[in-house]
N, C-alpha and C positions, 0 to 999 in steps of 0.2 A: 477198175486193172482186175484183171483175173488169172492168177498163179497158181498150175497145178499142183499138189503134191504127192508125193506116192506111200505108198503105204509102209515101206521102207524107213520115211523119213522121222524124225523129232518131232516135225511139226504138223503130219497125218491126221491127227484129230484136233488141230486146233481149231478155237474161233479168235477172230478175225475184228478186233472193238477198237473203236474209236472215241479215243477222252473227247473232254470237254475244250479240252485247244484243241482239236483239229487234227492231232499225231494220232498211229495208230499201233495198236501191239496188237504181238500173238498169242494167247493164255492158251495156255495145254493142263490138264489135269493128269500129273502123275502118275504112273501106271502102278498099282495097287495088285501086289504079288502078293503069293501061297503059296511057297513050297510043294512042293512035285517030283515023283517017282522021276523023275526023267533030267531032274537036273545034274549041273556037272558041276565041279570045282576044280581053278586051274590054281597054281604054285605060279608068281607072279617072276621073272625071270630079267635080269636088264636093260634084257634086248626088246623086251614086250612093247608091244601098243594095243590098243585095245580095239583097232582095228584087222590088228593081224590077231591077236586071240579070236575073237568075232568070226572070223571068215576059218579060221579052226578048225571050230565045233561047231558049226554051222553049215558049213559049204556044202553040206550031203544033203542037209534038211530046207533051204530057201535059196532063190535067186541074191544076186548080189547081199551077200553072209556077211562080208566087210563093212556093210551101212549100219549094222544092228549094233553097232561096237557103243552107241548112246544107253542100249538094254543096255546091259551090263551098266554100262557107267552108273549107271540109277540107279539098280538095284542094289548095287551097293556105296552105294551116297557117295561115288567119286568124284569130289569137287575141282578137280580140275581131269579127264581126260588125257590131255595130250602129254601129261609127266605124271606115271604112275612109278616114282621113286620110293614117294610113301610106302610103296607096298610090295617092294620086290621082298623076294620070304614068307607074300599072309598067302594066303588062300583067299581065293576071292565065288562065286557063288557064276556057276553059266548059266543062268536059269532058262528054261524048256522053252525053247524061239516059239512053238507050234498054241505054248499053253498062251503064251502071249498076241501071236495076230490072231487068237480065237476072244482073247476079251475083249483089242476092239472094236 
C-alpha cells in the first residue's frame, strides 16, 4: 500500500515502521527551530483556532496556508491544538514558515 503525503502535512517526512507484532506506526522527527528575524507573535483570542491563525499569517507565503497549523502548535509546545483555551491572552510564536519548509 502506498500513501502520498504532501509537503504541508505533518507526516511529510515521516518513516513508516513495522513493529514486531506486524502493526505499523508513523514516526517523524520533530521540528528543530531556531528563531528567525521573520518570526512574528500572535496574541491568542477566544475565537482563535490554529488553522485560522496559520491561514492569516501564511496566506501570502504558501499554498494551503491553513494546513500549516501543526507547525505553530509544535513550535509552541501546544499539547491540544484543537483547544487554545489555556493560551487566551498569551502570545504565541508564529515561526518563519519559509525557513521551516527549507529545513524539511
